[in-house]
C-alpha positions in Angstrom: 6.9 -4.0 -1.0 6.6 -6.1 1.5 5.2 -5.6 4.3 8.7 -4.8 6.4 9.8 -2.0 3.9 6.5 -0.3 4.1 6.7 -0.7 7.9 9.6 0.8 8.3 9.2 3.9 5.4 6.6 4.5 7.9 3.5 3.5 6.5 1.1 1.8 8.3 -2.3 -0.3 8.3 -5.6 1.3 9.9 -8.8 -0.3 10.3 -11.7 1.2 9.1 -13.1 0.4 12.8 -14.0 3.2 14.9 -11.3 2.9 17.7 -11.0 5.8 20.1 -12.5 5.9 23.5 -15.7 8.0 23.2 -14.8 9.9 26.8 -11.1 11.2 25.5 -10.7 14.4 23.3 -9.0 13.8 20.7 -5.7 14.9 21.1 -6.0 12.6 24.5 -6.6 9.3 21.7 -3.7 10.9 19.8 -1.6 11.0 23.1 -2.4 7.8 25.2 -0.4 4.7 23.4 2.0 7.6 21.9 5.3 6.0 20.8 8.7 7.9 21.0 9.6 7.8 17.2 8.9 10.1 14.3 5.2 11.0 14.7 4.3 14.1 17.5 1.4 16.2 17.4 2.9 18.3 15.4 3.4 16.1 12.8 0.0 14.3 12.4 -1.7 17.8 12.5 0.7 19.1 9.7 -0.9 15.9 7.8 -4.1 16.1 9.1 -5.0 19.3 9.8 -9.1 19.5 10.7 -7.4 16.7 14.0 -6.0 19.9 15.5 -9.5 21.7 14.2 -10.8 19.4 16.1 -8.5 18.7 19.6 -11.0 19.5 21.6 -14.1 17.6 20.6 -14.2 13.8 22.1 -14.4 11.1 20.1 -17.8 10.3 20.4 -18.2 13.5 18.1 -16.3 12.9 15.4 -18.3 11.6 12.4 -16.4 8.4 10.9 -16.4 9.2 7.6 
């Protein structure tokens, strides 16, 4: 599948580096750079329920695993 088709399908690549704001909560990290589109907090939490459980944790409290 060519890259443009993957992007249109909603797929993206997220590098493994720790690109979070350590002093913001998980929820703040998810919303601070959010763009309009099909993904909102409800959709992200549905796909990654453990993030919802940790939404009040700060970025520097998360493991990389």
